C-alpha positions in Angstrom: 0.0 0.0 0.0 1.3 3.4 -0.9 1.4 6.1 1.8 0.4 9.7 1.4 1.4 12.7 3.4 -1.0 15.0 5.4 -0.9 17.6 2.6 -2.2 15.0 0.1 -5.1 14.1 2.4 -6.0 17.8 2.9 -6.5 18.1 -0.8 -9.4 15.6 -0.8 -12.8 17.2 -0.3 -15.0 14.5 1.4 -18.4 15.8 2.1 -21.9 14.7 3.3 -24.8 15.0 1.0 -28.4 13.9 0.7 -29.7 11.8 -2.2 -32.6 13.7 -3.8 -33.2 11.7 -7.0 -32.4 8.2 -8.2 -32.7 6.9 -11.7 -31.8 3.6 -13.5 -28.7 3.7 -15.6 -29.2 1.2 -18.4 -26.2 2.3 -20.4 -23.7 1.6 -17.6 -21.3 -1.2 -18.1 -22.1 -2.6 -14.7 -25.5 -2.3 -12.9 -25.7 1.2 -11.5 -28.0 4.1 -10.5 -27.7 7.7 -11.5 -27.9 9.7 -8.3 -28.6 13.4 -7.8 -27.2 14.6 -4.4 -27.6 17.8 -2.5 -24.4 19.0 -0.9 -25.9 22.2 0.5 -25.5 25.9 -0.3 -21.7 25.9 -0.7 -21.5 23.0 -3.2 -25.0 22.7 -4.5 -26.3 19.7 -6.5 -24.0 17.1 -8.0 -24.7 13.9 -9.9 -23.0 10.6 -9.5 -23.1 7.1 -11.0 -23.1 4.4 -8.2 -22.9 0.6 -8.5 -25.2 0.1 -5.5 -28.1 -1.8 -7.1 -27.4 -5.1 -5.2 -28.2 -3.8 -1.7 -30.3 -0.7 -2.3 -33.6 -0.1 -4.0 -34.2 3.3 -5.6 -37.0 4.4 -3.2 -35.0 3.7 -0.1 -32.1 5.9 -1.3 -34.2 9.1 -1.5 -33.4 11.2 1.6 -30.4 9.0 2.6 -27.2 10.9 3.6 -24.0 9.7 2.0 -20.3 10.5 2.0 -18.6 11.5 -1.3 -15.4 12.9 -2.7 -16.5 16.1 -4.4 -13.3 17.5 -6.0 -12.5 14.9 -8.6 -12.7 16.0 -12.2 -16.0 15.2 -14.0 -16.0 11.7 -15.4 -18.1 10.6 -18.4 -19.7 7.2 -18.0 -21.5 6.3 -21.2 -23.9 9.3 -21.7 -23.7 10.5 -18.1 -21.3 12.9 -16.4 -20.4 11.9 -12.9 -19.4 14.9 -10.7 -18.5 13.2 -7.5 -17.5 9.8 -6.1 -20.0 8.3 -3.6 -18.0 6.2 -1.0 -18.8 2.8 0.2 -17.3 -0.4 1.6 -16.8 -3.5 -0.6 -18.5 -6.5 1.0 -17.3 -10.1 0.7 -19.2 -10.5 -2.6 -18.0 -7.1 -4.0 -21.4 -5.5 -3.2 -21.1 -1.8 -2.1 -22.3 -0.7 1.4 -22.7 3.0 1.5 -20.8 5.1 4.0 -23.0 7.5 5.9 -23.1 9.5 9.1 -24.9 7.8 12.0 -26.7 11.0 12.8 -28.3 13.5 10.4 -25.9 16.5 9.7 -26.0 19.5 7.5 -25.3 18.8 3.8 -21.9 19.9 2.7 -20.1 19.3 6.0 -16.5 18.1 5.5 -15.2 14.7 6.6 -11.8 14.8 8.3 
């Protein structure tokens, strides 16, 4: 495993947001949803593609707070532009378990 220094870590903007819309993403190479996430007044609304279809149904994701990296460059995935990276833990069968705060917090707060 490569190590990074503190200055490298400080460059990563990891923030809390709330999922406000979920749509199927049929053109994705692997099963995924298109998420619209509210990161609050400072960062606004961002979109992301997330391969979380194994453990999560669309309706249960609405209103769920998640943790995401918000300062990666935009990445095109098929016909969709992903603006942030939603973070999760890979389970034993490679399914993604979302990272989320255990209490509701304001959208946009920084993880550190």
